[in-house]
Structure formats: C-alpha cells, structure tokens
N, C-alpha and C positions, 0 to 999 in steps of 0.2 A: 741358653743355647751355647754353651762354651765351645763347640766343635765347629761352629760356622763363623767366619770372620770376613769383614770387608763389606763391599758395596754389591748388592744384588741387582742394581739398576743398570742393565746391559753392560756387564764387566767385559772389558777387552780381554782379560786373562782370568781363567778359572783353573785352579789347581785343586786337585783331589790327592790328599797325601795321607799315608798311613798315620794312625793316632800317635804312635811313639814319637813322632816328630814334631808334635804340637808346640813344645817348648822352643825349638829352634825357628819355626816358621815366622814369628812376629818380627825378630831381627832380620832374618833373611829377606822378608817382604819389604821391609824398610830400606835395607840396603839396596836391593833391586830397583825400587821405586826411585831412590836417589840417583841412580844411574840412568833411569827412564823416567823423567819427570811427567811425561804426558799419561803415565799409568798410576801416578800418586793418587791415592784414594779410589782407585778404580779397579783394584784386584779383589777377587773373591776366592778364598780358600776354605776347605773343609778338611778337618783332622779327625777322621774316623778310622776304626779298624778296617783293614783292606776288604775283609768279607762284606761289610755294610757298604763300602764304596762300590765294589762289584755289583752287589744287588741293585744299588741306585743306577749305575750305568746300564744293567740290564733293562732297567725300568725307564730309561730315557732320560736318566739324570734327576729323577724325581725323588724327593725327600719329604717326609712327613714327620713332625715333631709336635705332639700334642694336637691341637687343632689347626696347626699352620702346615700347608702344603706348598712347595715351590719346586720348580724344575730349572736346572742349570747344568749345561753339558760341560765336562772338562776339557781344557786344552792340554792339560798335563796330568797324568796318573803317576804317582810317586809312591812305590812301595817296595818291598824286598823283590829281588830279582826273580825269584820263583814264581811269586804272584804275577809280576808283570809279564813274564814269559807265558804263563797260563792265559793271560788276557790276549796276548798276541796270537796265541794258538786258537783262541776262540774268536778271532778278529774283532774284538771289542776296542782294542787299541792297535796301533801301527808299529811296526818295527822300524829301526832296532831298539832294543832296550839299552839305555845308556846308564851305567853305573855312575853314581853321583856321591856315594859314601861308603865307607868300610868301617868295621869295628873288629875289635879284638876282644874275645870273651875272657874274663878273669875270674878266678875263684877267690873270694875273700874269706880269710880265716882269723880266728882270734889271735891277739898277740902271743907269740911263742909257739903258734901252730900246735897246740897240745895233741891233737888227733893225727898229727904227721900226714896231713893232706898234701899229697905230691901232684896229683891230677884227677880227672873225672872218675876214673875207676875206683879211686879210694873213697869217693862219695857213696859208693854201693856196698862197701864192706860193713860187716856187723860192728856196732859200737861196743866197747868194753866198758862204759861208765856206769 
C-alpha cells in the first residue's frame, strides 16, 4: 500500500495529495513535523490520483484496498488548481484555493535537436525520417 503513509490512529492532520507529489511528501512531512513536534508520527497522508481522492471524499473519506477498508477525512486536499476549484464548486472543500507550487513545462530533445523542435506545434508536424 505505497500510497498510504503515516499513522491512522486518530491523526490530528490528514492530507490528501495528488499522486504526482508522492516523492516530495516524505521530506515535506518530516520538515513540517520538525517545526511542529507535537505532530511527529501523527500525520497521515494519501498520495493517489485526484480522481480517486475525490471519489473517497464523496464516500466520506473511505478507502478500500484488497480486504482492508478504512475511513479518514482530509484536513487538506492538495491537487491541481482546476481540481481544487471543482471541489470548491461542489462544496466538498472550502475556499479559498491556495496555490502552493508552480511548474514550467519543458520539451526535451536529443542532442543537436535533429528534428529542429522549437515548440509544441513542431511535435505535431510530419516526420521525414
């Protein structure tokens, strides 16, 4: 169960976060716990795709994995802004949405850029190889 982390025994802080952030969560939770020692070892977080988190929230925070079922309601729902705004609109989470990360998309090409890719539009053109 690699997407469920921490202590389920009455956690004072529960975080539902989009699965793409799973790599960052362990160090973030460690750093947060260091600043808030009373929470050390008492945080529970889930790193699943936003759609599965939304489904669990709609079902009262219930997850089933194999023959294990548990219920835990999130204190924090962290996902892409669009997904968070959708949940605010359905009143599953409260506003405001608070942006916490940004990224810049990049196209990687082979050394020397043999296909002369300069932007997204170039990815759609016919290949002459």
